[in-house]
N, C-alpha and C positions, 0 to 999 in steps of 0.2 A: 441434517444441516450441520456443517462444520463451522466452528467459530475460531477465528485467529485474532490474537492481540499482538500488535507490534508497534514500534515507534520509529520515527525518522528523527535523527539528531540534527540540530541546526549547526551550520558552519560557525556561527557566532551568535551573540546575543542580539538578535534582530528585533527591533520594535515594530512588530507587525500587529495589525488588528486581528485578534483571535478568531473572530467570526469569519472574516474574509480569508484568513489564512487556511482555516479548515476547509472552507468551500473551494479554494483553489487547489488544495491537495486532493480532495475528493473528486473534483472535476478532472484533474490530470489522471487519476486512477481510472475513472470511467472512460476517459478518452483513449486509454491504452489497454483497456481490458478486452480480452477476446472471449468468445463463447467457451473455449476450452478451459479458461480460468474458472468458470462456474461462479463468478461473483454475483451474489444476489442482493446484498445490501452492505453499506459501509457507513460508519460514523467516525467522528474524530473529536479530539479535544486538544487545544493548544496549551502547552505548558511553557515554563520559562525557557527551557533549553531544548525542547523537542515538541513534536506533535505526535500524540498517541492515536492509534487507529484500531478500530474493532471492525473486522470484516467477516461477513457471513457468506459461506460458499455452499453450493450444492454438494451433497455427499455422493461420491462416486463409488461404484462397485470395484473393490480391489482386485477382482478376478477379470475385469474388463481389459481388453488389449490396450496398451499404452497408458495404463493407470499411472497417475501421479498423485501423490498425497496432497492434502490441503496446504501444508507448509511449503511444499515444493512449488505449487501453483502460485501462492502468494509471493514467494521469493522471486519467482520469474516475473510476475507482474510488477513488483516494486523495482526490480532492476531494469526492466523494459521501460517503465515510466520515467525513472531517473535518467536513463540514457537518452530518451527522446525529448525531455522537457527542459528547456533552458532555465525556467523558473525553479524547477526542482534541483537542478545542478547548482544554481547560484545560492539557493537557500539552505539545502540539506546536504549532509555527508552522504556518500553512497550507502545503500542499505547493507546491513550485515549479511553474511552468507547464511547464517541461521536466523530465521525469523523468530 
């Protein structure tokens, strides 16, 4: 299992309920996750200026055709999620290229 830690930075200091904010972010991630992402579990914590995410992915065989690293898969998932979710676009800056 691969573990990735990343954060989404807020556009501004939004007074959001930390519990519902994390649930909304995790819900958006699961809604846009694909089987190829290999997402197994995700958790988060709201901070003053960001939401921190800890994501667990299936470890893939690097010799397999079409192999993508865990960071590449999470980067693609975060970008896909941000692009498709008006809530994510409104609340967070686009994800960095490097998770």
